N, C-alpha and C positions, 0 to 999 in steps of 0.2 A: 503493498498502500502504497508506502513514501516514498519506492523506486516511481509510482504512477506519479503520485504527488508534485515533484518534482520535473514529473518527465509537462505536467501539466499549468506548474506559475516558470518554467524557463517556454512555453510554448508565451503567454499567456506574455510574460517581457516582452519575445520574440517579434509580435505582435499587432501588440495593442492591445487586445482584446484579457476580462478580466476573469479570473479564476471561474466565478460560477460561470458564466454563460459559455465557456470548452466542457465543462462537465456537464454543462444540461444537453448539451450539440448533440453532444459525444451522447445522448444516454450513458458514462461510468453509471450514472447513481441514480437515484426515483427520484423526482422532483420533493417527495416530503420530506425522503433520508434526507438528501443537504442541504435544505430549509433548515434543518433539525441540528446539525451536527458546525453549520454557518450558525448558532444564535449566537453573539453576546455570549451572555453567559458560559456556552457549551467550549468558545476560543478562548474564556478565559480562566476558567475555571474554577473547581468549589471557590467558595471563598475569597474570592478575590475582585475589589472595585472594579468596577467599569466607569469610567473617566468619559 
């Protein structure tokens, strides 16, 4: 999963597209799963301050 994430981030940088857009367009994750993973609380981790 880490290698796949790296590939998406590299492609996003090279193309100027967002990682979310690339993952969605390629059908790598269902939309609901992607939205859940990218919630600020999920990204920051438990107990982390959201600024």
